[in-house]
C-alpha positions in Angstrom: 81.2 112.3 0.4 79.7 115.8 -0.4 79.0 114.8 -3.9 76.9 111.9 -2.8 74.8 114.2 -0.6 74.0 116.5 -3.8 75.9 119.3 -2.1 76.8 122.4 -3.6 78.9 125.5 -2.1 76.9 127.6 0.3 75.4 130.7 -1.5 77.8 133.6 -1.4 80.6 131.5 0.3 83.7 130.2 -1.3 83.9 126.7 -2.7 84.9 124.0 -0.1 84.1 126.2 2.9 80.4 125.3 3.6 78.2 123.0 1.9 74.4 122.7 1.9 72.1 120.0 0.7 69.9 120.5 -2.2 67.2 121.8 0.1 69.2 124.2 2.0 70.3 122.2 5.1 74.0 122.4 5.7 75.8 119.1 5.0 77.1 118.8 8.6 73.5 119.2 10.0 72.2 116.4 7.7 74.9 114.2 8.7 74.2 115.0 12.3 70.4 114.0 11.6 71.7 110.8 10.2 74.0 110.1 13.2 71.1 110.9 15.5 68.9 108.4 13.6 71.6 105.7 13.9 71.9 106.4 17.6 68.1 106.1 18.2 68.1 102.9 16.1 70.9 101.4 18.2 69.0 102.5 21.4 65.9 100.7 19.9 64.0 104.0 19.9 62.6 103.2 16.5 59.9 106.1 16.5 62.9 108.4 17.3 65.1 107.0 14.3 62.1 107.2 12.0 61.6 110.8 13.0 65.1 111.8 12.5 65.1 110.1 9.1 61.9 112.0 8.2 63.8 115.2 8.8 66.7 113.9 6.9 64.7 113.0 3.9 63.0 116.3 3.8 66.4 117.8 3.3 68.0 115.1 1.0 65.2 113.0 -0.7 67.6 112.0 -3.3 69.7 109.7 -0.8 68.7 106.1 -1.5 70.5 105.1 1.7 68.2 107.3 4.0 65.1 105.6 2.4 66.6 102.2 3.1 67.5 103.1 6.7 63.9 104.3 7.4 62.6 101.2 5.7 64.5 99.1 8.1 63.4 101.1 11.2 59.6 100.9 10.0 60.0 97.2 9.4 61.2 96.7 12.9 58.2 98.6 14.1 55.9 96.3 12.3 55.0 98.8 9.5 55.8 96.4 6.7 53.8 98.2 4.0 55.5 101.5 4.8 58.9 99.7 4.9 58.4 98.2 1.5 57.5 101.6 0.1 60.6 103.0 1.6 62.7 100.1 0.1 61.1 100.6 -3.3 61.7 104.4 -3.2 65.4 103.6 -2.3 65.7 101.4 -5.5 64.0 104.0 -7.6 66.6 106.5 -6.7 69.4 103.9 -6.9 68.8 100.4 -8.4 72.1 99.2 -6.9 71.2 100.3 -3.4 72.2 97.3 -1.3 70.0 98.3 1.7 67.0 98.6 -0.7 67.6 95.2 -2.3 68.1 93.4 0.9 65.2 95.1 2.8 62.8 94.6 -0.1 64.0 90.9 -0.7 63.6 90.1 3.1 60.1 91.7 3.2 59.1 89.8 0.2 60.5 86.6 1.8 58.3 87.3 4.9 55.2 87.9 2.6 55.9 84.6 0.9 56.6 86.3 -2.4 59.5 83.8 -3.0 60.1 84.5 -6.6 60.6 88.3 -6.2 62.4 87.8 -2.9 64.8 85.5 -4.8 65.4 88.0 -7.5 66.1 90.9 -5.0 68.4 88.6 -2.8 70.3 87.4 -5.8 70.9 91.0 -7.0 72.0 91.9 -3.5 74.6 89.1 -3.5 75.9 90.3 -6.6 76.6 93.6 -5.1 78.5 92.1 -2.0 81.9 90.5 -1.7 81.3 86.8 -2.0 83.0 85.8 1.0 81.6 88.3 3.5 79.4 87.4 6.6 76.6 89.3 5.1 76.9 87.4 1.8 76.6 84.1 3.7 73.5 85.3 5.6 71.9 86.4 2.2 72.6 83.1 0.6 70.7 81.3 3.4 67.8 83.7 2.9 68.0 83.2 -0.9 68.2 79.3 -0.5 65.0 79.6 1.7 63.2 81.5 -1.0 64.4 79.1 -3.6 63.5 76.1 -1.6 60.0 77.4 -1.2 59.7 77.6 -5.0 60.9 74.0 -5.2 63.2 74.6 -8.2 60.3 74.8 -10.6 59.6 77.3 -13.4 57.2 80.0 -12.2 56.0 82.8 -14.4 58.8 82.3 -16.9 61.5 82.4 -14.0 63.6 79.1 -13.4 64.6 79.2 -9.9 67.4 76.8 -8.9 67.1 74.8 -5.6 70.6 75.6 -4.3 72.5 78.9 -4.5 75.3 77.4 -6.2 73.2 76.6 -9.3 73.4 80.1 -10.7 71.3 83.3 -10.8 67.4 83.6 -11.0 66.5 84.0 -14.6 63.7 85.8 -16.0 
């Protein structure tokens, strides 16, 4: 997991003994911040979760998962613009970040941007095991986006009505 955090051996210390994030925070401290953010989220303390994620992102801005997590918390707070910015940042850092795809797709669906929602949700489905519970929920959201488009051609995209008819094309 250290490699995914962008960790390197601590300055002056032997490899494998201590690691620090790219910005100097020990990896264990970073993971403590992430665990604290998850605990705050679970306790429905969304401002606390966002604050912990702000601190984690200050140390590890390269981690797409942290941007996605903060996007979810901000969305639940009603800050949909900020949430969308976080999900887009996650996808700039990792185009296959599942949280970023799902989060941005659901926000776009909420904004009635059905075409782009369908694109994000279709890509998210491609990243998931097909028979997972999460894939089933995403297929329902994707069907909602596609149904709102009516199976028509919009801006060069053919959007099928049902999820079994294939991917969104563009």
